[in-house]
VEXNURO-916117 format. One line per field, with one value per residue (C-alpha): x, z, y. Coordinates in steps of 0.001 Angstrom, whole numbers. Layout:
! VEXNURO-916117
X <- c(X, ...)
Z <- c(Z, ...)
Y <- c(Y, ...)
***
This chain:
! VEXNURO-916117
X <- c(-5, 1279, 470, 462, -75, 93, 2103, 3852, 7866, 8316, 10725, 10469, 6715, 5250, 4269, 4304, 1945, 4191, 2586, 4666, 4645, 5028, 5325, 6437, 8675, 9198, 13118, 15439, 14727, 15772, 14023, 15006, 14060, 14530, 13392, 15843, 15440, 18037, 19498, 17132, 14630, 17080, 16940, 13711, 14179, 15499, 12732, 10050, 11370, 11539, 7840, 6225, 8613, 7340, 3826, 4665, 4337, 7811, 8168, 7175, 10750, 10011, 12225, 10178, 10331, 9315, 9174, 8789, 7495, 7805, 11873, 12515, 11752, 14505, 12683, 14688, 13096, 12132, 8098, 7982, 8269, 4726, 3665, 5975, 4949, 1227, 1952, 3501, 1738, -935, 558, 1227, -2975, -2332, -4387, -6827, -5704, -8867, -9259, -5722, -5731, -8600, -5291, -1991, 308, 3074, 5401, 8104, 8605, 10293, 11704, 8807, 6420, 5337, 4997, 7254, 7101, 8326, 8870, 6345, 2924, 735, 1426, 945, -2244, -2904, -1552, -4589, -7126, -6693, -6831, -9868, -7886, -7561, -4546, -2246, 505, 1684, -629, 1595, 1410, -2237, -3400, -829, -2827, -5971, -5264, -5888, -9015, -11901, -9354, -10406, -7124, -5390, -3498, -2030, 37, 1848, 1075, -766, -3127, -3395, -4428, -6848, -8197, -8592, -10082, -12757, -11181, -10909, -10927, -9008, -10963, -9890, -7434, -8732, -7166, -3982, -4220, -3227, -674, -1873, 632, 3769, 6143, 9604, 11364, 8776, 9943, 9210, 12812, 15210, 15857, 16398, 17027, 14458, 15545, 15847, 12536, 11225, 12452, 11540, 8070, 8369, 9793, 6867, 4466, 5791, 7237, 10762, 15227, 15696, 20018, 20804, 24504, 26032, 28976, 28255, 26073, 23812, 20586, 20724, 20232, 17548, 15338, 15592, 14452, 11127, 10157, 8096, 5648, 4452, 4617, 396, -355, -431, -3835, -4514, -3368, -444, -384, -886, 2288, 4474, 3305, 3431, 7637, 7712, 6380, 8541, 11618, 10167, 10487, 6123, 5585, 2102, 247, 305, 196, 1569, 343, 3672, 5971, 8507, 11909, 14761, 18743, 21470, 25021, 27189, 29437, 25869, 26724, 24530, 23044, 21949, 20924, 19432, 18720, 20039, 22457, 23310, 19347, 17181, 15971, 14742, 16697, 16577, 15483, 12492, 11851, 11575, 9027, 6286, 8195, 12225, 15557, 18033, 21497, 23998, 27067, 25722, 30126, 31017, 29238, 30478, 30603, 29425, 26923, 25854, 25637, 23165, 20550, 19997, 17550, 15237, 14894, 13739, 11469, 9849, 11344, 14255, 14747, 17799, 18783, 20676, 21089, 18464, 16028, 15028, 13467, 11776, 11098, 8735, 11002, 9139, 11292, 11620, 15647, 16749, 20134, 22856, 26194, 29305, 30386, 34599, 36300, 37111, 33301, 34233, 34219, 33649, 34768, 37954, 39126, 38112, 38738, 41527, 44388, 43047, 40220, 39123, 40305, 39582, 35780, 35920, 37054, 34967, 31837, 33242, 32793, 28876, 27983, 26633, 23258, 22583, 22825, 20663, 17422, 17683, 14868, 15998, 19746, 19587, 22061, 22287, 23777, 25299, 23594, 24991, 24694, 22556, 19310, 19771, 19371, 16778, 13220, 11547, 8544, 8922, 5672, 5205, 5069, 1051, 1371, 3282, 1255, -2358, -188, 1223, -1904, -4010, -1313, -1471, -5318, -5020, -2540, -4322, -7605, -5449, -4185, -7311, -6720, -3421, -495, 1095, 436, 2466, 3920, 7475, 5645, 4622, 5415, 5189, 2227, 377, 3176, 3151, -538, -694, 2573, 3178, 4049, 1890, 3935, 5999, 7387, 8067, 10092, 12033, 12717, 13735, 16393, 17195, 18036, 19959, 21846, 22257, 22444, 19817, 19621, 16141, 15859, 16374, 14277, 11368, 12461, 12198, 8310, 7352, 8831, 7210, 3493, 4356, 5523, 1866, -266, 1466, 549, -3443, -2875, -4161, -1746, 2007, 3489, 6360, 7277, 6720, 8941, 11942, 11333, 11859, 14872, 16491, 16776, 17919, 21584, 23764, 25939, 29899, 31269, 28960)
Z <- c(241, -612, 1179, -337, 1536, -946, 68, -1913, -3507, -4533, -6831, -6712, -5829, -7478, -5157, -7119, -6011, -4531, -3727, -877, -1745, 1648, 1517, 4035, 1757, 3838, 3682, 6349, 7970, 6475, 5611, 2730, 688, -2716, -5033, -6077, -2433, -358, 2771, 4684, 3484, 3129, 7723, 7916, 8299, 11835, 12607, 11999, 13389, 17093, 16426, 16267, 19144, 20840, 20751, 21815, 18346, 16691, 13019, 11479, 11361, 7290, 4469, 4197, 1307, 1196, -2905, -3914, -6498, -8949, -8950, -11593, -9350, -6476, -3056, -426, 3014, 6307, 5908, 4023, 7715, 8157, 5109, 5561, 9131, 8353, 5179, 6755, 9788, 7087, 6188, 9770, 9273, 12296, 10409, 7588, 3617, 2245, 5462, 3918, 812, 398, 2508, 1641, 4061, 5301, 9023, 9754, 12906, 16327, 18172, 21080, 18444, 17790, 14046, 14223, 11565, 7997, 5501, 2127, 4364, 2887, -842, 56, 1197, -2374, -4242, -1828, -2268, -5866, -6567, -3787, -904, 2827, 3726, 7885, 8197, 12017, 14251, 14513, 10832, 11169, 10956, 7855, 5663, 7103, 4315, 1355, 1457, 1020, 2509, 5150, 7611, 10674, 12249, 14500, 17431, 17011, 15722, 18179, 18520, 14276, 14717, 17018, 14850, 12129, 14458, 15733, 19633, 19988, 17145, 15835, 15725, 12585, 13085, 11962, 9716, 11076, 11682, 8968, 10815, 10380, 8071, 9859, 9180, 9914, 10629, 9941, 6688, 8672, 10682, 7792, 7563, 4163, 1753, -774, -3667, -2717, -727, -3809, -5402, -2874, -3350, -7094, -6280, -3829, -6289, -9544, -7866, -9936, -8733, -6957, -6540, -3935, -4307, -1772, 1763, 4132, 7133, 4770, 5712, 2412, 4801, 6405, 3546, 2462, 5672, 5305, 1551, 3892, 5388, 2662, 614, 644, 2109, 114, -637, 315, -3342, -2627, 508, -378, -2774, -378, 2140, -415, -508, 2958, 3058, 1175, 2963, 6618, 7627, 8975, 12346, 13130, 10109, 9823, 6937, 6941, 4953, 5386, 2629, 2584, 3409, 2685, 3571, 2512, 3890, 1280, 1433, 528, -2332, -5844, -3727, -1440, -3417, -5954, -5172, -5709, -3113, -2419, -1610, -3829, -1881, -2512, -2423, -919, -4555, -3746, 394, -923, -3381, -4067, -924, -1545, -2081, -208, -1173, 946, -41, -3329, -5280, -2096, -3604, -6202, -9341, -10828, -8338, -8515, -12298, -11531, -10568, -14234, -15237, -12291, -12461, -16126, -16172, -12146, -11928, -10423, -13143, -11308, -13326, -12092, -13434, -11892, -11489, -12811, -9952, -10660, -7438, -8462, -7387, -8779, -6873, -5900, -6112, -3470, -3648, -1823, -2600, -1686, -4447, -3928, -1620, 617, 109, -117, -3780, -4174, -808, -760, 2485, 3205, -236, -771, -3165, -5951, -6527, -9441, -10229, -6957, -7914, -11433, -9971, -7379, -9296, -12444, -9360, -11113, -14252, -16849, -17559, -14438, -13656, -16712, -15246, -12023, -13209, -10663, -9970, -6948, -5187, -1514, -245, 3080, 5510, 7285, 11076, 10334, 8975, 12100, 14375, 13186, 13654, 11848, 9726, 6800, 5750, 7492, 6240, 6819, 4152, 1878, 1668, 898, -1809, -3675, -2563, -4199, -7143, -7231, -7103, -10189, -11554, -10142, -12796, -15304, -15161, -14193, -16272, -17726, -15791, -14600, -11575, -11574, -13649, -13517, -14532, -17921, -21309, -25018, -26768, -23230, -21723, -25643, -24590, -20835, -21441, -24610, -24337, -25591, -29017, -26151, -24319, -27299, -28245, -25081, -24706, -28750, -27800, -24430, -26099, -28215, -26036, -23057, -25504, -24133, -24395, -25847, -21782, -20224, -23317, -22035, -17829, -18680, -19967, -16599, -14657, -16147, -16609, -12242, -11909, -14091, -11534, -8604, -10308, -10813, -14287, -17453, -19603, -19687, -20629, -21016, -17412, -16217, -18953, -18188, -14590, -15143, -17109, -14152, -12865, -15009, -14991, -17551, -19709, -18347, -21857, -21340)
Y <- c(153, 3762, 6669, 9544, 13433, 16593, 19459, 21889, 23116, 26788, 28258, 31881, 33425, 30191, 26780, 24275, 20863, 17801, 14231, 12303, 8797, 6766, 2443, 267, -2519, -6069, -6318, -4813, -1553, 1624, 4738, 6699, 9874, 9749, 12471, 15248, 16374, 18900, 18088, 19516, 17505, 14307, 15639, 15346, 11523, 12004, 14144, 12316, 9020, 12268, 13300, 9824, 8263, 11274, 10265, 6564, 4786, 3301, 3079, -595, -2796, -2570, -1366, 2721, 4433, 8247, 10037, 13278, 13301, 14676, 13327, 15590, 19298, 20289, 20218, 22627, 23312, 21704, 22008, 18272, 17052, 17669, 16056, 13220, 12387, 12497, 9924, 7793, 7059, 6411, 4268, 1910, 2631, 5559, 8145, 8013, 8136, 9825, 12804, 13560, 13470, 16320, 18766, 20659, 19890, 22357, 22506, 21455, 18691, 19053, 16101, 15914, 16288, 19862, 21265, 25125, 27676, 27153, 29745, 29817, 29151, 31988, 30662, 27360, 28402, 30421, 26903, 25285, 27887, 27222, 23565, 23438, 21942, 22778, 23596, 22254, 24502, 25633, 26964, 29996, 30474, 29437, 34096, 34244, 30875, 32662, 35569, 33198, 33507, 30972, 28076, 25484, 26059, 23785, 25691, 22896, 22744, 19251, 16195, 14770, 17228, 17120, 13489, 13856, 16370, 14259, 11612, 14447, 13498, 17531, 19695, 22974, 25870, 27786, 30107, 34403, 36203, 38381, 41663, 44531, 46867, 50035, 52263, 53151, 56303, 57001, 60632, 63845, 66154, 68997, 68229, 69204, 71999, 73967, 72125, 72859, 71452, 67885, 68613, 68956, 66218, 63919, 65001, 64330, 61479, 60225, 61529, 59156, 56313, 57910, 56611, 59926, 59946, 62495, 63602, 66183, 66318, 64358, 65532, 67569, 65164, 62903, 60201, 62328, 62999, 59270, 58205, 60072, 58925, 55740, 58801, 60819, 57715, 56479, 53170, 49858, 49125, 45037, 43767, 45352, 44172, 40791, 41216, 42451, 39272, 36949, 37898, 38274, 34645, 32877, 35074, 34035, 37712, 37533, 38173, 36286, 36580, 40021, 42153, 45604, 48298, 50732, 49996, 47797, 49989, 49085, 49924, 47318, 48121, 48945, 46035, 43673, 40769, 40246, 37561, 39566, 42521, 40712, 37248, 33834, 32259, 28441, 27848, 30738, 33676, 36794, 39884, 42972, 44596, 42457, 42819, 46196, 45114, 48388, 50165, 52139, 50687, 53169, 52501, 54831, 55714, 54400, 54461, 52325, 49213, 46956, 48100, 44166, 45076, 47639, 47219, 44108, 46177, 47661, 44277, 44682, 48589, 48508, 45142, 45700, 41559, 39313, 36066, 33773, 31080, 28050, 24564, 23061, 25743, 29378, 31371, 34881, 37038, 40832, 43233, 46697, 49505, 52718, 53218, 55938, 56685, 58878, 59292, 62536, 64005, 62633, 60415, 62835, 64279, 68162, 68487, 72461, 73839, 74920, 75064, 70960, 69608, 67532, 68156, 65841, 67629, 67584, 64592, 62512, 63395, 61935, 58833, 58391, 59218, 56659, 54075, 53783, 52844, 55903, 52850, 52731, 56530, 56488, 54294, 57000, 59959, 62746, 63644, 66668, 68151, 68596, 71875, 71896, 73675, 76444, 76857, 79886, 77322, 74754, 77636, 78970, 77646, 75096, 76569, 73893, 71126, 68570, 64762, 64743, 67954, 66545, 63220, 64534, 66104, 63251, 61368, 63501, 63157, 58906, 59302, 60466, 57925, 55253, 56774, 57113, 53675, 51223, 48255, 48435, 47037, 50881, 51843, 55120, 57242, 56434, 52643, 53736, 53812, 53280, 54253, 54815, 56983, 58999, 59185, 60939, 62558, 64446, 68539, 71057, 72774, 75172, 72218, 69565, 72345, 72709, 69186, 69056, 71279, 69652, 66812, 67811, 69881, 67378, 64427, 62346, 58902, 57250, 56004, 59456, 61465, 58535, 59852, 62994, 62110, 60615, 63343, 66399, 64050, 63731, 67486, 68132, 66067, 67739, 71033, 69556, 70678, 67551, 68649, 68708, 72530, 74143, 74575, 71109, 69932, 72294, 71459, 67617, 68553, 70233, 67414, 65294, 63759, 66062, 64179, 65192, 66426, 68750)
***
């Protein structure tokens, strides 16, 4: 007799069906797991053996064969423990095979029989909902699984409790969906002294979802400005919160099944490797660019990152996805991020200040800025120079706009974009392209003449030309204008990086 239990294997944000088959064969006692399992799955033999022993049961003195089908699909993670144990108990006649056939089972087992959390439960719940089955998962992640909607969730705390539930001796209550956290806020923009041009660029970036690069001396407030960005962004809607939570689920970062309404803000150190930034590794996991999906990826000290690591962001910034190719798997993660970067103008950081600049200026600035490739800079919509803050600015009473005031204008501009792009893949102006961008962002006659002259004088690439149109459309949205005029194009061009030869 072969007992089967359904579970899943994760490839990116896709949960693929896996059938756990267990057969007891007469012969010398052995416990083998086959089906392209990794080290964590192979070690499940000992965890399953210990959990069953904790129930007071002994494994039969036979050859136990566990097959994970399909055999050519890589199996990774500890969530295979519980389905293997359930299938084995069914083969031993302790659990009912037909009852288990109606569920997708995921969870890690402890040696005492407790069911521990494992990554990816939300993806498994969505897969179970699509296939018309229920879900068996750890008790700590029941609230996370309940977000999948119309799916029966059995969130068990231990193996014996799960068996009692199936036998009807002690029913487990259905878990409620986890609470949706309210949007959190970082520092308030009112804390920023001066920096009117940088504040304006930050507002435009937030309103249209544009990439932003701030360049200025140390202590000018670049990091503070970047940390204020989440406070002026609109909160995630229900669909976006689910997308972000799916990435968090497969990365194992969801706590208590709570979905957050705050847009992600990730700030990796400049020593981050390529796998850490874009994803990958021995066991392919989402990187920082995917963990920041629909949020902000802040790269401080941009030239200090390895050049190859930075250049690996070029494709995700253009397509909104990361494709990690391996010999045995091809995994795609979402990566629709808003890149915000900060850098000093040179290594000493005081280019242009005769009292503080090093003796190698301006050559040190050229060498330092050359660490960031031109194609990556071309993908950044807004380039702004952050001026040093004078002592007089610091002692003056604060009268700058707060984050709440700026957020109101940003939300109004985002609402206009939501209505404009209803029914199309784009969500913000930064994602509009092709004919769609031409329809919504073509300037008036004066604006077209200015843009044509600037494109030649500034030697704009085709990508740069497109990004100027996107920024101009956002500037017009903030001004409440239906069309794009010359003044909107002029402001968009003022944030464009000029060619070094100009």
